[in-house]
C-alpha positions in Angstrom: 122.9 107.0 79.8 121.8 105.9 83.0 120.2 102.5 84.2 118.5 102.2 87.3 117.4 98.7 88.7 115.2 98.6 91.8 115.4 95.4 94.1 113.8 94.8 97.6 110.0 95.3 97.3 107.6 92.8 98.9 104.8 92.5 101.2 105.0 93.1 104.9 102.7 94.0 107.7 101.7 97.5 109.4 104.9 98.2 111.7 107.3 96.1 109.7 110.0 97.2 107.5 111.8 97.1 104.1 115.0 98.0 102.6 114.7 99.0 98.7 118.0 99.2 96.6 118.3 101.1 93.6 121.4 99.8 91.4 123.0 102.1 89.3 125.2 102.0 86.2 126.1 104.1 82.7 127.3 107.6 83.1 127.0 107.8 86.8 129.6 110.8 86.9 127.1 112.9 85.1 124.4 112.4 88.0 123.4 115.3 90.7 120.7 113.4 92.5 119.0 110.2 92.6 115.6 109.6 94.5 113.0 107.5 95.1 109.2 108.1 93.9 106.2 106.1 94.7 102.9 105.8 92.8 99.6 104.2 94.3 96.6 103.0 92.1 94.9 106.0 90.7 97.2 108.5 92.1 100.4 110.6 90.9 103.7 109.7 91.3 105.6 111.6 94.2 108.9 112.1 95.9 109.4 109.8 98.9 113.2 110.5 99.4 115.9 111.7 97.4 119.8 112.4 98.0 122.3 114.4 96.0 126.2 114.7 95.3 127.5 115.6 98.9 124.5 113.9 100.7 122.1 116.5 101.0 118.6 114.9 101.2 115.0 115.5 101.1 112.5 113.8 102.4 108.4 113.9 101.8 106.5 114.8 104.9 104.6 111.4 105.0 107.7 109.6 105.6 109.9 111.7 107.7 111.8 109.9 111.0 110.5 106.4 109.1 112.4 106.5 105.8 116.1 106.9 105.4 118.1 107.5 102.1 121.6 106.3 101.8 123.8 106.2 98.8 127.7 104.6 98.6 130.4 107.3 97.8 130.1 107.1 93.9 125.9 106.7 93.6 126.3 103.7 92.3 123.7 101.9 94.7 121.2 104.3 96.6 119.1 102.5 99.2 115.8 103.6 101.0 115.3 102.2 104.6 111.8 102.1 105.3 110.6 101.5 109.2 107.4 101.7 110.7 105.4 100.9 107.3 101.6 102.0 107.3 99.1 101.2 104.7 99.4 104.3 102.9 103.1 103.4 102.0 101.6 100.7 99.5 102.5 101.8 96.0 105.1 101.0 93.3 108.2 102.3 94.2 110.6 103.8 91.3 114.1 105.0 91.0 114.7 108.2 89.2 118.0 110.0 88.4 118.6 113.4 87.0 121.7 115.7 86.0 120.7 119.1 86.9 120.1 120.8 90.3 116.6 120.5 92.2 114.6 118.1 93.1 112.4 118.1 89.8 112.3 114.3 88.9 115.2 113.4 86.0 115.2 111.8 82.7 115.8 108.1 83.9 113.4 105.8 85.6 114.0 102.1 86.7 111.1 99.8 86.3 109.6 100.1 89.7 109.3 97.6 92.6 105.9 96.7 94.5 105.6 97.3 98.3 102.3 96.2 99.9 101.8 96.9 103.5 99.0 94.8 104.6 97.7 92.8 107.8 
């Protein structure tokens, strides 16, 4: 079992920055990748950024150059630095963990944290 707890959400004006953190506990040694997803009202939950063992990363095209995902060596904490935020980044952001290779979502989800970008 893996437990995920997100923190760091909030409200910010367009152009501002936020840093989300995902605290990971449980069977950390079995994790292959941790990813951030987001879901806006009435829309599907989409991958934002992911990081795998060994440091490989994946980003949605909409956030490339603005968001950076990082982790400590042991995948105990995975952060998402979000810069130059736009109103369309408004969503609930979820942390996800998986055991197998690839970027399809894994079985473990956090409770989510709200990010609101508005003037």
